[in-house]
C-alpha positions in Angstrom: 7.6 -4.3 -0.5 7.2 -7.8 -1.8 5.6 -8.9 1.4 3.5 -5.8 1.6 2.4 -6.5 -2.0 0.9 -9.8 -1.0 -1.2 -8.2 1.8 -3.4 -5.8 -0.2 -3.8 -8.5 -2.8 -5.3 -10.8 -0.2 -7.5 -8.1 1.2 -8.9 -7.1 -2.3 -9.5 -10.8 -3.1 -11.7 -11.1 -0.1 -13.9 -8.2 -1.3 -13.9 -9.2 -4.9 -15.0 -12.8 -4.0 -18.3 -11.3 -2.9 -19.1 -9.6 -6.2 -21.7 -10.9 -8.6 -20.2 -12.0 -11.9 -21.8 -9.1 -13.7 -20.3 -6.6 -11.3 -16.9 -8.3 -11.6 -16.9 -8.0 -15.4 -18.7 -4.7 -15.8 -16.7 -2.1 -17.8 -16.1 0.8 -15.4 -14.1 3.0 -17.7 -10.8 2.2 -15.8 -7.5 1.7 -17.6 -8.3 -2.0 -18.2 -12.1 -1.7 -18.0 -13.4 -4.2 -15.4 -12.3 -5.5 -12.0 -11.5 -8.8 -13.8 -9.3 -7.2 -16.5 -7.5 -5.1 -13.9 -6.8 -8.0 -11.6 -5.6 -9.9 -14.6 -3.2 -7.0 -15.5 -1.8 -7.0 -11.9 -1.0 -10.7 -12.3 0.3 -10.3 -15.8 2.7 -7.4 -14.8 4.1 -9.4 -11.9 4.8 -12.3 -14.2 6.3 -10.0 -16.8 8.7 -8.1 -14.5 9.6 -11.2 -12.4 10.6 -13.0 -15.6 12.7 -10.1 -16.7 14.5 -9.9 -13.3 15.2 -13.6 -13.7 16.4 -13.1 -17.3 13.6 -15.4 -18.6 11.2 -14.9 -21.5 7.8 -14.0 -19.9 5.6 -15.5 -22.6 3.5 -12.3 -22.5 2.6 -10.7 -25.8 0.3 -7.9 -24.7 -0.6 -5.9 -21.6 -4.2 -6.8 -22.3 -3.5 -10.6 -22.5 -6.1 -12.5 -20.4 -4.4 -15.2 -18.4 -7.4 -16.7 -16.7 -11.1 -16.4 -17.6 -12.5 -16.4 -14.0 -11.8 -14.9 -10.6 -10.8 -18.1 -8.9 -8.1 -19.0 -11.5 -6.8 -15.4 -11.3 -6.9 -15.4 -7.5 -5.1 -18.7 -7.2 -2.4 -17.7 -9.7 -2.1 -14.3 -7.9 -1.4 -16.1 -4.6 1.3 -18.2 -6.2 2.8 -15.2 -8.0 3.0 -13.2 -4.8 4.9 -16.0 -3.1 7.2 -16.3 -6.1 7.9 -12.6 -6.1 8.8 -12.7 -2.4 11.2 -15.6 -3.1 12.7 -13.7 -6.1 13.3 -10.5 -4.1 14.7 -12.4 -1.1 17.2 -14.1 -3.5 18.5 -10.8 -4.9 21.9 -9.4 -3.8 22.9 -5.8 -4.0 24.8 -6.7 -7.2 21.7 -8.3 -8.7 19.7 -5.1 -8.0 22.2 -3.1 -10.0 22.5 -5.6 -12.8 21.0 -4.4 -16.1 18.4 -6.5 -17.9 17.9 -6.1 -21.6 14.4 -7.2 -22.8 12.0 -6.9 -25.7 9.5 -4.1 -25.2 5.8 -5.1 -24.9 4.7 -1.7 -26.2 6.6 -0.1 -29.0 9.5 -1.7 -30.8 12.9 -2.8 -30.0 14.8 -3.6 -26.8 15.1 -1.6 -23.6 17.4 -2.0 -20.6 16.7 -1.5 -16.9 18.4 -2.4 -13.7 16.6 -5.0 -11.5 16.2 -2.5 -8.7 14.4 -0.1 -11.0 12.2 -2.9 -12.4 11.1 -3.7 -8.8 10.3 0.0 -8.1 8.2 0.0 -11.3 6.5 -3.2 -10.4 5.5 -2.1 -6.9 4.4 1.3 -8.0 2.3 -0.1 -10.8 0.7 -2.6 -8.4 -0.3 0.2 -6.0 -1.7 2.2 -8.9 -3.8 -0.7 -10.3 -5.0 -1.8 -6.9 -6.2 1.8 -6.4 -8.3 1.4 -9.6 -9.8 -1.8 -8.2 -10.5 0.0 -5.0 -12.5 2.6 -6.9 -14.3 0.0 -8.9 -15.3 -1.9 -5.8 -16.7 1.4 -4.4 -18.7 1.9 -7.6 -20.0 -1.7 -7.2 -21.3 -0.8 -3.7 -18.6 -2.8 -1.9 -16.7 -1.1 0.9 -13.0 -1.9 0.1 -10.6 -2.3 2.9 -7.7 0.1 3.7 -4.7 -0.8 1.7 -2.1 1.7 3.0 1.3 0.6 3.9 0.8 2.0 7.4 -2.2 -0.2 7.9 -0.1 -3.2 6.8 2.6 -2.3 9.3 0.1 -2.0 12.1 -1.5 -5.3 11.3 1.8 -7.2 11.1 3.0 -5.6 14.3 5.7 -3.3 12.9 4.3 0.0 14.1 4.0 1.9 17.3 1.2 4.4 17.8 -0.5 5.4 14.4 2.0 7.3 12.3 5.1 5.9 13.9 6.5 3.0 11.9 9.2 0.9 13.5 11.5 -0.7 11.0 11.7 -4.5 11.4 14.0 -6.5 9.2 11.6 -9.5 9.1 8.9 -7.5 7.3 10.8 -4.9 5.3 
């Protein structure tokens, strides 16, 4: 999933790069408003959860915190974060996935605890959800977004037989 996560990010970046600045920042009544704010949130959440898995303080105070003002900075950081996430996931053992992490809540008060495996499921699920929002916003902006389904990824990287038949390969799972 960490490798897959990088693939739709790259595909969306290629579409977003063609947007005019006004369309990139226009409030489209999505959870985080604009394409810019939603892409920022994707990056922010990856940093947040990756830090928690690594038992580090993420340095994030709000889910609305803006990390970069422009698309290029956000995109460059996103590319680096995708690579870091792949490295983090590759370095986890079964025991690491079961290990609890206790962290300060971003919303609400107090501490919460979650296993690293559950954190990763939350991270990848949220990433798919937010990319879906960007997909809709791109359509609203008149841009035809690319397919982002996992099956399209598996076909592109060579891990699938005829459409609908996915062959599991250890090098991309």
